[in-house]
N, C-alpha and C positions, 0 to 999 in steps of 0.2 A: 636652289635649295629645295629639298624634298621634306614635307611635313607628313609624318605618319599620325593620323587623327582617329580617335575612337569615335564612332558615330553614335554610340549609345545603344541601348537595348531595343529600340524600335520607335518610340515616339519622337517625333522630330525635335520637340522642345526639351528633350533630355540630353542633347548634345551640350558640351560645355560652352561657356561664353567664348573661350579661346578657340575652340574648335569651329564655332560658327563664324568667327572673325576670319580664320584661316580659309575656310570655305569661300567666304565672300571675297577674299583677296586673291584666290588662286587663279592662275592662268590655265592650269591643267588639273583635272580631277580624275583620278582612277578610283572607282568605287566597286566594292564587292556586291554586284547586282543581285546575286542570289540570296542575300541576307540583309543588306542595308535598305532601309526604308527610302524609296526614290523621292519622297517628299523633301528630304534633306537637300536635294539638288536645286530646290527653289531658292536656296541662299546664294547660289552661284551668280557671278556677275555676267553681263552680256559679253559674248564673244569667248567665254571659257570653253575649252575643249573637254569633253567628257568621254571617258572610256569605261566600259563595263568589264571588269576583270574576270567575271564568271565565264567569259568566252575566250579568255587569254591564258597563255602559258606564262610561267615566271619570266622566261627570256623576253616575251612580248611586252610584259609589264615593265621590265627594267629598260627595254629599248626606248619605250615612250618616255621614261624618266630621263635617259641620257640625251634624247633629242630635245626635250624641253630645256635641259640644262645648257645645251649648246646654244639655244636661242635666248638664253638669259631669262627663262620663264620660271615661275614658282609653281611647284606641283604639290597637290595634296593627295596622299594615298589614304583613302577612307575606308577603314575597316569597321566591321560590326562590333558592337560591345566595346570592350577595351582590347586594343591590339596585342596586349601581352598575354592574353589567353586564347590559345589555338588560332592565332592570327597569321602564322607563317610569315612573320616579319623579319626574323633574323637572317633568313636566306636572302631577302631583298637588301638588307642593310649591308651584308657582307659584299654583295655585288657593288653597291654604291661606294663603299669604302675603297674597294680595288680600283674604282673609276675616279676616285678623288672627289666625289660628289658629297656635300655636306647634307646632313639630315638631322631631324629631331623628332620627338614623340610627344603627343598630347593624349593624355589618358581619357577614357570614356567610361560611361556607366555599363558595367558588364551585365550580361543577361542574368547571371546568378543574383545580382542586386535587384534587377527588374523583376525576377520571379519572386523574390522575397517581398518586394512592395506589392505585388499582385495579391499575395497571400496575407498582407499586413503581418509578416512573420519576422521574428528575431531568431537568427540562426544560433546565437550563443546565449542560451538560457542557463542561468546559474543552477547547478544541481542536476541539469539534464545533459548539456553538451557545451563545452568551451572551445571546440575545435571544429573547423570546416574543412573537409576534404573535397577538392575539386578534381574530378577525374573523368574517364570515359571508358567505354568498352573498346577492345581492340577491333579495328576494322581494316581498311587498306593501310592505315598507319598502325603498326604493331605497338604493343605496350612493353616497356621494359620489364624484364623478368620479375623484378622485385616490387612491381606496381600492379599486382593483380587485384581485381575487385574483392576476392576473398581475403587478401591480406589487409586491405583497407577496412573491410567490414568487421574484421576482428577487433578493431578499436572501439566500435560502438558510437563513434562520433557522428556528427551531421555530415552527410554526404550529398554533393551536388554533382550530378552526372550528365555530362554533355554528350552530344553526338551519339546517342544510343537508343533513340526511340523505336528504331526498327528491330531491336533485339531484346525486347522486354521480357519474353519468357525465359530466355537464357540469362539475362540480368538478374531476375527474380531468383532463380536457382542458385546462382553464384552468390548473391547476397546472403541467402539463407545458409548455404554451405559455409560461408565465412563467419557467420555468428549472429546475424540478425534473426529474430523470431519472425515467423511468417506474418504475424499480426502487427509488426512494427509499422507505425504510421509512415505514409509516403504521400508524395504529391507529384502530379504532372502539370506543368505549366506550358501551355502552347502559346508561342509568339508573345512573350511577356512584354507588356506596355504597348503593343500594337492595337489598333482599333478592334481587330478580331481576336484578341486575347481570349483564351479559355484556360480554366484552372479546375483541377479535380483533386480532391483528397481521397486517398484509398489506403491500401496496405501493401507491403512488399510482395505478398503472394497474389494480389489482384491487379498488379500494374498492367500486365498485358491485357487482361479482361477490360479494364477501365479504358485504356487506350482504344481498344477495338470497338467498344460500345460508342465511343464518340468520334470514330474515324480519324484518330490522330496517328500519323505514321512517320512524322518528321517535324523538325523545327520546334522541339519541346525540350524542356529541362526536366529531369527527374530528381526529386529531393527525397532523401531517406533518413530517418532517425526520429528519436522521441521528440525533438524540438518541433516537428511538424504539427504535433497536437497542440502546442502552445499552452500547455497546462502542467500542473504538478511541479513547477519550478520554485526556487527559493528566491526571496527578495534580494535585490542588489545591495551589497554593502555600501555602495557609493552614496546612496541616498538614505541610508538607515540612520535615524536619529541617534542611535547608540554607537555609532562608528565615527571616529575622529578622522578628518582628512587634512590635507595641507591648507584647505580654505576655510574650515570651520571645525569647532569643537563639538564633541558628543554632547547632546542635551539630555540624555537619559543614563 
């Protein structure tokens, strides 16, 4: 059996209870060493085999899984954050399916959740934004034609941008071209929930300048939109005394 497990956003105690249990039971752990906090490996049992996938190809990763399966061993494939976001899990699962190897998935705390916690931020503020767009700039992995930064920016929703810290000047230009005002609030969160976490509030047009001033070139999330300011929002109807819900009557 292969378990795909979300490691969480960085802090080792942000892995789920299920994820920690699976790590402790695993005979083989394959972890994304370039992004996963190595402190999580302290949960492993004695004798567990550990592989760093940062140094491996897809074929090498799945070969380890197949060999473990032949030996009747349990494998944990430990991915950063939640494996469903930029985790490259589907290609592994397809190979396992063809090999007749069973697998399952355990979710984790995504970095976009970790970044919000670092900022004590609510992404979906009434009257400001009720939608969150998770995207990235095109790099070695191209973006589908209909998923440009400009087209997403036109919505004016909250945007969380992964894997783009090295392209901030270009990102700012495209966000502005798409419809965000240059002074739209923005944030840079470096290594959210790690011990060396850093966080900076800026604007869309000062993203590159802010990152340069603090020496941030990678491993950061970019958040854009009015919600970053955490002000000017409307009160939630859920707790409004004048609003009736399934559980209580309006008192005003």
